[in-house]
C-alpha positions in Angstrom: 1.6 10.8 -5.0 1.7 7.8 -7.5 2.8 8.4 -10.6 0.4 7.4 -13.2 -2.9 8.2 -14.1 -6.1 6.2 -12.8 -6.6 4.8 -15.8 -3.2 2.9 -16.0 -3.2 2.5 -11.7 -6.6 0.6 -12.6 -5.1 -1.7 -15.9 -1.9 -2.1 -13.9 -1.8 -2.7 -10.6 -5.7 -3.7 -10.6 -6.4 -6.2 -12.7 -8.3 -3.7 -15.3 -11.6 -2.2 -15.5 -13.6 -5.6 -16.0 -11.8 -7.0 -12.6 -12.5 -3.7 -11.1 -16.2 -2.8 -11.7 -16.8 -6.7 -10.1 -15.3 -5.9 -6.9 -16.9 -2.6 -6.3 -20.2 -3.8 -7.5 -20.4 -1.3 -10.5 -20.9 -1.1 -14.4 -17.6 -1.3 -17.0 -18.9 2.1 -17.9 -18.8 3.5 -14.5 -15.3 2.3 -14.0 -14.5 3.8 -17.9 -15.9 7.0 -16.6 -13.4 7.0 -13.8 -10.7 6.3 -16.5 -11.6 9.1 -18.4 -12.2 12.0 -15.7 -9.0 10.7 -14.0 -10.5 10.6 -10.7 -12.5 9.0 -8.3 -15.9 10.1 -7.7 -16.9 12.7 -5.4 -18.7 10.2 -3.0 -15.4 8.8 -2.3 -14.4 12.1 -0.7 -17.2 12.3 1.2 -16.9 9.2 2.6 -20.2 8.0 1.4 -18.1 5.5 -0.7 -15.4 3.4 0.4 -13.7 2.3 -3.7 -9.8 3.4 -2.6 -10.2 1.0 0.3 -11.2 -2.0 -2.7 -8.7 -0.6 -4.7 -5.8 -0.7 -2.1 -7.0 -4.3 -1.4 -6.2 -5.4 -4.8 -2.9 -3.7 -5.6 -1.6 -3.0 -2.4 -1.2 0.7 -2.3 -2.6 2.5 0.6 -5.6 4.2 0.8 -4.3 7.7 1.4 -1.7 7.4 -1.6 -4.9 6.7 -4.3 -7.3 9.1 -2.7 -5.0 12.1 -2.8 -3.3 10.3 -6.2 -6.8 10.6 -7.6 -9.0 13.3 -6.3 -11.7 15.5 -8.5 -10.4 18.8 -9.4 -13.6 19.9 -7.3 -11.8 18.5 -4.2 
């Protein structure tokens, strides 16, 4: 499990919010919401999206570790 917030992970390991937004083809506002909530969207855990794969490709951190570290409270 990662010992940092999603916001810190995005900024330090993934090149920042603008870089992540561009890679996942979402608005910067959407990524700010992830950071504010401290979790990836629910759709990531119902296999509707693969944002953790993109974050893994950028950061080198395994997908499973990213998904485990940044689960929504409802999962």
